[in-house]
VEXPADREN-862718 format. One record per residue (C-alpha): residue in three letters; residue number from 1; z negated, y negated, x negated. Coordinates in steps of 0.25 Angstrom, whole numbers, plus 5000, padded with zeros to 4 digits. Each point is the difference from the previous one (the first is absolute). Example, Ala and Ser with C-alpha at 12.3 -4.5 7.8 and 13.67 -1.06 7.14 Angstrom:
residues 2
NODE     r     k      z      y      x
NODE   ALA     1   4969   5018   4951
NODE   SER     2   5002   4986   4994
end
This chain:
residues 448
NODE     r     k      z      y      x
NODE   MET     1   4580   4735   4578
NODE   ARG     2   5012   5004   5009
NODE   LEU     3   5004   4988   5009
NODE   THR     4   5011   4998   5010
NODE   VAL     5   5006   4987   5003
NODE   ILE     6   5006   4999   5014
NODE   GLY     7   5012   4990   5001
NODE   THR     8   5008   4997   4988
NODE   GLY     9   5004   4986   5002
NODE   TYR    10   4996   4988   4992
NODE   LEU    11   4985   5003   5001
NODE   GLY    12   5001   5015   5000
NODE   ALA    13   5009   5002   4988
NODE   THR    14   4992   4990   4992
NODE   HIS    15   4987   5007   5004
NODE   ALA    16   5005   5014   4997
NODE   ALA    17   5005   4996   4986
NODE   CYS    18   4988   4993   4996
NODE   MET    19   4991   5011   5005
NODE   ALA    20   5008   5009   4991
NODE   GLU    21   4998   4990   4988
NODE   LEU    22   4985   5001   5003
NODE   GLY    23   5001   5015   4997
NODE   HIS    24   5001   5006   5014
NODE   GLU    25   5010   5010   5006
NODE   VAL    26   5007   4993   5011
NODE   LEU    27   5009   5004   5011
NODE   GLY    28   5008   4989   5007
NODE   VAL    29   5004   5003   5014
NODE   ASP    30   5010   4993   5009
NODE   VAL    31   5008   5004   5012
NODE   ASP    32   5013   4994   4995
NODE   PRO    33   5007   5011   4991
NODE   ASP    34   5009   4990   4994
NODE   LYS    35   4989   4992   4995
NODE   VAL    36   4992   5012   4995
NODE   ALA    37   5013   5005   4993
NODE   ALA    38   5002   4987   4993
NODE   LEU    39   4986   4999   4995
NODE   ALA    40   5000   5014   4995
NODE   ALA    41   5012   4996   4992
NODE   GLY    42   4992   4988   4994
NODE   ARG    43   5008   4990   5008
NODE   LEU    44   4992   4989   5008
NODE   PRO    45   5005   4995   5013
NODE   PHE    46   4995   4986   4997
NODE   HIS    47   4998   4991   4987
NODE   GLU    48   4986   4999   4994
NODE   PRO    49   4998   4997   4985
NODE   GLY    50   4995   5012   4992
NODE   LEU    51   4999   5010   5012
NODE   GLY    52   5013   5008   4998
NODE   GLU    53   4995   5003   4986
NODE   LEU    54   4987   5005   5005
NODE   VAL    55   5006   5009   5010
NODE   ARG    56   5010   5006   4990
NODE   ALA    57   4989   5002   4990
NODE   HIS    58   4991   5008   5010
NODE   LEU    59   5011   5008   5006
NODE   ALA    60   5002   5004   4986
NODE   SER    61   4985   5003   4997
NODE   GLY    62   4999   5008   5013
NODE   ARG    63   4989   4992   5006
NODE   LEU    64   5009   4994   5011
NODE   ARG    65   5009   5007   5010
NODE   PHE    66   5006   4996   5014
NODE   THR    67   5002   5008   5013
NODE   THR    68   5003   4998   5014
NODE   SER    69   4990   5011   5004
NODE   TYR    70   4986   4997   5006
NODE   GLU    71   4996   5014   4999
NODE   GLU    72   5003   5000   4985
NODE   ALA    73   4992   4987   4999
NODE   ALA    74   4988   5006   5008
NODE   ALA    75   5000   5012   4991
NODE   PHE    76   5001   4992   4987
NODE   GLY    77   4991   4988   5002
NODE   GLN    78   4985   4998   5000
NODE   VAL    79   5002   4985   5004
NODE   HIS    80   5011   4995   5008
NODE   PHE    81   5004   4985   4999
NODE   VAL    82   5007   4994   5012
NODE   CYS    83   5010   4989   4995
NODE   VAL    84   5009   4998   5011
NODE   GLY    85   5005   4986   5006
NODE   THR    86   4994   4992   5011
NODE   PRO    87   5012   4991   5005
NODE   GLN    88   4998   4990   5011
NODE   ARG    89   5002   5005   5013
NODE   GLY    90   5013   4997   5008
NODE   ASP    91   4993   4995   5012
NODE   SER    92   4988   4992   4994
NODE   GLU    93   4994   4995   4988
NODE   GLY    94   4992   5012   4998
NODE   ALA    95   5001   5011   4989
NODE   ASP    96   5008   5012   5004
NODE   LEU    97   4992   5012   4996
NODE   THR    98   5010   5010   5004
NODE   TYR    99   5002   5005   4985
NODE   VAL   100   4985   5000   4997
NODE   ASP   101   4996   5008   5012
NODE   ALA   102   5012   5010   4998
NODE   ALA   103   4996   5002   4985
NODE   PHE   104   4985   5002   5003
NODE   ALA   105   5003   5010   5011
NODE   ALA   106   5010   5008   4992
NODE   ILE   107   4991   5001   4988
NODE   ALA   108   4987   5003   5008
NODE   ALA   109   5007   5011   5008
NODE   HIS   110   5002   5008   4986
NODE   ALA   111   4989   4995   4991
NODE   SER   112   4988   5008   4996
NODE   PRO   113   4986   4997   5007
NODE   ASP   114   4995   4994   4987
NODE   ALA   115   5012   4990   4997
NODE   LEU   116   4998   4985   5000
NODE   LEU   117   5011   4992   5007
NODE   VAL   118   5000   4986   4994
NODE   GLY   119   5008   4988   5006
NODE   LYS   120   5006   4990   4991
NODE   SER   121   5009   4993   5010
NODE   THR   122   4997   4986   5005
NODE   VAL   123   4995   5003   5015
NODE   PRO   124   4993   4992   5011
NODE   VAL   125   4985   5001   4999
NODE   GLY   126   4995   5012   5008
NODE   THR   127   5011   5009   4996
NODE   ALA   128   4992   5009   4990
NODE   ARG   129   4989   5002   5011
NODE   ARG   130   5011   5005   5010
NODE   LEU   131   5007   5009   4990
NODE   ALA   132   4987   5006   4996
NODE   ASP   133   4996   5003   5014
NODE   ALA   134   5014   5006   5004
NODE   HIS   135   5001   5010   4988
NODE   ASP   136   4990   5011   4995
NODE   ALA   137   5000   4994   4986
NODE   GLU   138   4992   4991   4992
NODE   VAL   139   5007   4986   4998
NODE   ALA   140   4998   4989   4990
NODE   TRP   141   5007   4987   4999
NODE   ASN   142   5005   4994   4986
NODE   PRO   143   5008   4988   5002
NODE   GLU   144   5011   4996   4990
NODE   PHE   145   5002   4986   4994
NODE   LEU   146   5013   5001   4993
NODE   ARG   147   5009   4989   4996
NODE   GLU   148   5015   5003   5000
NODE   GLY   149   5004   4999   4986
NODE   PHE   150   4986   5003   4994
NODE   ALA   151   4998   5013   5009
NODE   VAL   152   4998   5010   4988
NODE   ALA   153   4990   4991   4993
NODE   ASP   154   4993   4996   5013
NODE   THR   155   4998   5015   5003
NODE   LEU   156   4995   5004   4986
NODE   ARG   157   4992   4988   4997
NODE   PRO   158   4996   4994   5013
NODE   ASP   159   4991   4988   5002
NODE   ARG   160   4992   5008   5009
NODE   LEU   161   4999   5013   5008
NODE   VAL   162   4995   5001   5014
NODE   PHE   163   4995   5013   5006
NODE   GLY   164   4998   5001   5015
NODE   VAL   165   4992   5012   5002
NODE   GLU   166   4990   5007   5009
NODE   SER   167   4994   5010   4991
NODE   VAL   168   4995   5002   4986
NODE   ARG   169   5009   5011   4998
NODE   ALA   170   5013   4991   5003
NODE   GLU   171   4995   4990   4991
NODE   THR   172   4997   5010   4989
NODE   ILE   173   5014   5006   5001
NODE   LEU   174   5007   4986   5000
NODE   ARG   175   4991   4997   4987
NODE   GLU   176   5006   5012   4994
NODE   VAL   177   5014   4996   5004
NODE   TYR   178   4999   4987   4993
NODE   ALA   179   4990   5004   4989
NODE   PRO   180   5010   4994   4989
NODE   VAL   181   5001   4987   5008
NODE   LEU   182   4985   4999   5002
NODE   ALA   183   4997   5003   4985
NODE   ALA   184   5008   4987   4997
NODE   GLU   185   4989   4993   5008
NODE   THR   186   5008   4997   5012
NODE   PRO   187   4991   4994   5011
NODE   LEU   188   4998   5010   5011
NODE   VAL   189   4996   4995   5014
NODE   THR   190   4996   5011   5010
NODE   ALA   191   5000   4997   5014
NODE   ASP   192   5001   5005   5014
NODE   PHE   193   5013   5002   5007
NODE   PRO   194   5002   4987   5007
NODE   THR   195   4997   4992   4988
NODE   ALA   196   5009   5008   4991
NODE   GLU   197   5011   4998   5010
NODE   LEU   198   4997   4985   5001
NODE   VAL   199   5000   4997   4984
NODE   LYS   200   5015   5002   4999
NODE   THR   201   5004   4992   5013
NODE   ALA   202   4990   4989   4997
NODE   ALA   203   5005   4999   4985
NODE   ASN   204   5014   4999   5005
NODE   ALA   205   4996   4989   5011
NODE   PHE   206   4993   4992   4989
NODE   LEU   207   5012   5000   4990
NODE   ALA   208   5009   4997   5012
NODE   THR   209   4991   4988   5004
NODE   LYS   210   5000   4995   4986
NODE   ILE   211   5015   5000   4999
NODE   SER   212   5002   4993   5013
NODE   PHE   213   4989   4990   4997
NODE   ILE   214   5007   4995   4987
NODE   ASN   215   5013   5000   5008
NODE   ALA   216   4994   4992   5011
NODE   MET   217   4995   4990   4989
NODE   ALA   218   5015   5000   4995
NODE   GLU   219   5004   4995   5014
NODE   VAL   220   4989   4989   4999
NODE   CYS   221   5005   4996   4986
NODE   GLU   222   5015   4999   5005
NODE   ALA   223   4995   4991   5011
NODE   ALA   224   4991   4991   4991
NODE   GLY   225   5009   5000   4987
NODE   GLY   226   4990   5009   4993
NODE   ASP   227   5003   5012   4990
NODE   VAL   228   4994   5013   5004
NODE   SER   229   5001   5006   4986
NODE   VAL   230   4991   4990   4995
NODE   LEU   231   4991   5001   5012
NODE   ALA   232   4999   5016   4998
NODE   GLU   233   4997   4998   4985
NODE   ALA   234   4988   4991   5003
NODE   LEU   235   4995   5009   5011
NODE   GLY   236   5002   5012   4991
NODE   HIS   237   4990   4995   4989
NODE   ASP   238   4989   5001   5011
NODE   ASP   239   4995   5014   4997
NODE   ARG   240   4995   5002   5014
NODE   ILE   241   5015   4999   5004
NODE   GLY   242   5008   5005   4988
NODE   GLY   243   5015   4998   4997
NODE   LYS   244   5006   5013   5005
NODE   PHE   245   5008   5000   5012
NODE   LEU   246   5001   4985   5000
NODE   ARG   247   5014   4998   4997
NODE   ALA   248   5008   4993   5012
NODE   GLY   249   5013   5006   5003
NODE   VAL   250   5008   5007   5011
NODE   GLY   251   4989   5009   5003
NODE   PHE   252   4996   5015   5000
NODE   GLY   253   5007   5012   5005
NODE   GLY   254   5001   5015   4998
NODE   GLY   255   4995   5012   5007
NODE   CYS   256   4985   4996   4999
NODE   LEU   257   4995   4986   5002
NODE   PRO   258   5008   4996   5012
NODE   LYS   259   4998   5012   5009
NODE   ASP   260   4986   5002   4995
NODE   ILE   261   4995   4987   5004
NODE   ARG   262   5007   5001   5014
NODE   ALA   263   4993   5014   5002
NODE   PHE   264   4987   4995   4995
NODE   ALA   265   5000   4988   5010
NODE   HIS   266   5005   5010   5011
NODE   ARG   267   4989   5010   4997
NODE   ALA   268   4989   4989   5000
NODE   GLU   269   5005   4995   5013
NODE   GLU   270   4999   5014   5006
NODE   LEU   271   4985   5000   4995
NODE   GLY   272   4998   4987   5007
NODE   VAL   273   5000   4991   4987
NODE   SER   274   5010   4989   4999
NODE   LEU   275   5007   4998   4986
NODE   GLY   276   5009   4989   5004
NODE   PHE   277   5000   4994   4986
NODE   LEU   278   5009   5012   4996
NODE   ARG   279   5010   4996   5011
NODE   GLU   280   5001   4986   4993
NODE   VAL   281   5001   5007   4986
NODE   ASP   282   5012   5008   5005
NODE   ALA   283   5006   4987   5007
NODE   ILE   284   4999   4992   4987
NODE   ASN   285   5006   5011   4992
NODE   MET   286   5012   5001   5009
NODE   ARG   287   5001   4985   5000
NODE   ARG   288   5003   5000   4985
NODE   ARG   289   5013   5008   5002
NODE   ASP   290   5003   4989   5011
NODE   ARG   291   4998   4989   4989
NODE   VAL   292   5009   5007   4990
NODE   VAL   293   5011   5001   5011
NODE   GLU   294   4998   4985   5003
NODE   LEU   295   5001   4996   4985
NODE   ALA   296   5013   5008   4999
NODE   ARG   297   5006   4992   5012
NODE   GLU   298   4995   4987   4994
NODE   LEU   299   5006   5003   4986
NODE   CYS   300   5013   5005   5006
NODE   GLY   301   5000   4987   5009
NODE   ASP   302   4997   4987   4993
NODE   GLY   303   4989   5006   4991
NODE   GLY   304   4990   4990   5005
NODE   THR   305   4986   5003   5006
NODE   SER   306   5003   4990   5011
NODE   ALA   307   5009   5010   5006
NODE   ARG   308   4989   5010   5003
NODE   ALA   309   4998   4996   5014
NODE   GLN   310   5015   5001   5003
NODE   SER   311   5003   5013   4992
NODE   ARG   312   5009   5009   5007
NODE   ALA   313   5008   5013   4998
NODE   GLY   314   5013   4992   4998
NODE   GLU   315   4995   4995   4987
NODE   VAL   316   5002   5013   4993
NODE   LEU   317   5012   5004   5007
NODE   GLY   318   5010   5005   4989
NODE   ALA   319   4990   4997   4989
NODE   ARG   320   5000   5010   4989
NODE   ILE   321   4985   5004   4997
NODE   ALA   322   4995   5009   4989
NODE   VAL   323   4986   5007   5003
NODE   LEU   324   4993   5004   4988
NODE   GLY   325   4991   5012   5005
NODE   ALA   326   5000   5010   5011
NODE   ALA   327   4987   5008   4997
NODE   PHE   328   4987   4994   5007
NODE   LYS   329   4994   4999   4986
NODE   PRO   330   5004   5003   4985
NODE   ASP   331   4999   5014   4994
NODE   SER   332   5004   5006   5013
NODE   ASP   333   5012   5004   5008
NODE   ASP   334   4992   4999   5013
NODE   ILE   335   5007   4991   5010
NODE   ARG   336   4991   5002   5012
NODE   ASP   337   4998   4986   5006
NODE   SER   338   5006   4994   4988
NODE   PRO   339   5000   4984   5001
NODE   ALA   340   5012   5000   4991
NODE   LEU   341   5009   5008   5009
NODE   ASN   342   4994   4994   5013
NODE   VAL   343   5005   4986   4995
NODE   ALA   344   5013   5005   4995
NODE   ALA   345   5003   5007   5013
NODE   ARG   346   4996   4987   5008
NODE   LEU   347   5009   4992   4992
NODE   ARG   348   5012   5010   5001
NODE   LEU   349   4998   4999   5015
NODE   ASP   350   5001   4985   4999
NODE   GLY   351   5014   5002   4994
NODE   ALA   352   4997   4999   4985
NODE   ASP   353   5007   5009   4990
NODE   VAL   354   4987   5007   4994
NODE   THR   355   5000   5009   4987
NODE   VAL   356   4988   5007   4996
NODE   TYR   357   4996   5005   4986
NODE   ASP   358   4987   5008   4997
NODE   PRO   359   4997   5009   4988
NODE   GLU   360   4995   5012   5007
NODE   ALA   361   5001   4999   5016
NODE   MET   362   5016   4999   5001
NODE   ASP   363   5002   5013   5006
NODE   ASN   364   4988   4999   5010
NODE   ALA   365   5005   4986   5004
NODE   ARG   366   5015   5004   5002
NODE   LYS   367   4995   5011   5010
NODE   ALA   368   4991   4991   5008
NODE   TYR   369   5009   4987   4999
NODE   PRO   370   5014   5005   4999
NODE   LEU   371   5006   4987   5004
NODE   LEU   372   4995   4992   4988
NODE   GLY   373   5008   4999   4987
NODE   TYR   374   4994   5006   4988
NODE   ALA   375   5003   4998   4985
NODE   VAL   376   4998   5008   4988
NODE   SER   377   4993   4989   4992
NODE   ALA   378   4993   4987   5002
NODE   GLU   379   5012   4993   4993
NODE   GLU   380   5010   5006   5010
NODE   ALA   381   4991   4996   5012
NODE   LEU   382   5000   4986   4995
NODE   SER   383   5015   4999   4997
NODE   GLY   384   5005   4989   5009
NODE   ALA   385   4987   4998   5008
NODE   ASP   386   4997   4987   5007
NODE   LEU   387   4985   5003   5000
NODE   VAL   388   4991   5010   4993
NODE   LEU   389   4987   5006   5006
NODE   HIS   390   4990   5006   4991
NODE   LEU   391   4992   5009   5010
NODE   THR   392   4994   5012   4992
NODE   GLU   393   4993   4997   4987
NODE   TRP   394   5006   5010   4990
NODE   PRO   395   4997   4996   4986
NODE   GLN   396   5015   5001   4997
NODE   PHE   397   5002   4988   5009
NODE   ARG   398   4990   4991   4993
NODE   GLU   399   5008   5003   4987
NODE   LEU   400   5013   4996   5005
NODE   ASP   401   5007   4988   4993
NODE   PRO   402   5002   4989   5010
NODE   GLY   403   5009   4993   4990
NODE   ARG   404   5010   5011   4999
NODE   LEU   405   4999   5003   5015
NODE   ALA   406   5003   4986   5004
NODE   SER   407   5014   5003   4995
NODE   LEU   408   5002   5011   5010
NODE   VAL   409   4996   4994   5013
NODE   SER   410   5007   4990   5009
NODE   ARG   411   4989   4991   5001
NODE   PRO   412   4987   5002   4992
NODE   ARG   413   4989   5000   5011
NODE   ILE   414   4989   5010   5000
NODE   VAL   415   4988   5003   5009
NODE   ASP   416   4988   5007   4993
NODE   GLY   417   4994   5007   5011
NODE   ARG   418   4989   5007   4991
NODE   GLY   419   4996   4988   4992
NODE   VAL   420   5001   5006   4986
NODE   LEU   421   5012   4993   4994
NODE   ASP   422   4999   4989   4990
NODE   ALA   423   5004   4988   5009
NODE   ASP   424   5002   4991   4987
NODE   ARG   425   5009   5010   4993
NODE   TRP   426   5009   5002   5012
NODE   THR   427   5001   4985   5003
NODE   ALA   428   5003   4997   4986
NODE   ALA   429   5012   5009   5001
NODE   GLY   430   5005   4992   5011
NODE   TRP   431   4995   5008   5012
NODE   GLN   432   4995   4994   5013
NODE   PHE   433   4987   5007   5001
NODE   ARG   434   4991   5003   5012
NODE   ALA   435   4987   5008   5002
NODE   LEU   436   4991   5002   5012
NODE   GLY   437   4988   4990   5000
NODE   ARG   438   5005   4992   4988
NODE   PRO   439   5007   4987   4998
NODE   ALA   440   5014   4999   4994
NODE   PRO   441   4999   4999   4985
NODE   ALA   442   5002   4986   4995
NODE   GLY   443   5015   4997   4995
NODE   GLU   444   5004   5014   5006
NODE   GLY   445   5015   5003   4999
NODE   ARG   446   5003   4989   4990
NODE   ARG   447   5011   5009   4994
NODE   ALA   448   5006   5004   5014
end
């Protein structure tokens, strides 16, 4: 089939390349000529494993092209996928639908009468109905469920497909688009517009709730002297709960979960339904960042947990702090609402000398946080540090040798904000080790 993908950001570029991989002819559309030129040359404006190779392969095959022209797109495509962003509004917690509305209006103005306009963006419930009523075109909604770092696999081998449709024709067209995926026995859920829109927002709300639940349990463990990692392991053996998203840490960030749960709660309130628990989910998540800042102050002060109530900015004044991580998650250069950079910036405002290292997100971090220091390697970041904060769970950081690193720092003290480092290994190498919701290891820092 001949498809267009409107919006060539993270979602759109991935969808366009993967649709070409499935055998379709695809035209990517964007209003940003620089982005279109870069993609047409095979250069991605962001980091996503495997996607650059896929884009270049299908530019070469001829199945993938890019343009800034809606007229060209309308003449080319039978099916038009809208993949533009829905950021949080500046004046409320609701979703900003400016880009969605503009994209639908632009393609609908030129599309043929038999074209199908398919929304993939995450939108408040009721958006698809409003757009279908506003434009003389058939609309469907096909929500995305991509994980940054796994976006290609999640598109080509998804765990489910959801079609929000109002006609047999629309469902038939989408079945043809996804024929290779459906042939692999991928589950398909066909739904009405509101349900299809709610699937994505409800899924994100549930995942955010699960993360904040285990982080709330980490708070209880700290107060009671328990170990949240053992608690999570025990909970995970219950197949009604499962172990995924039960690792306590500094919390979630990125361009989806934070703004999506806020927009979901906001839209529910507009409909007269209170989702107050999502407000607490958001509050717990933000408290995790506060706790890392508190731990940094404690360790840069007297290092004792008894100092928690008296922690203050002055305890990090002049301290050299190394932050491992800038992206909100590994295998990404996305720094939107990054817990790592939020903590780093707050400590810098408190007077600490903060140096950040991340394998992929350095350029984005420098642009957004120019007053922080940056290093070209983890070793350079740690050189002379009084404290190390591990805040993005890159595999490279788990593989670091704590014995060798102990000779680089001023004082071997580390906060594992992601709960993935081997506490015994770091402690045996002489490090004072802290992790959220876990007691200090027995005999920690015996070589310090």
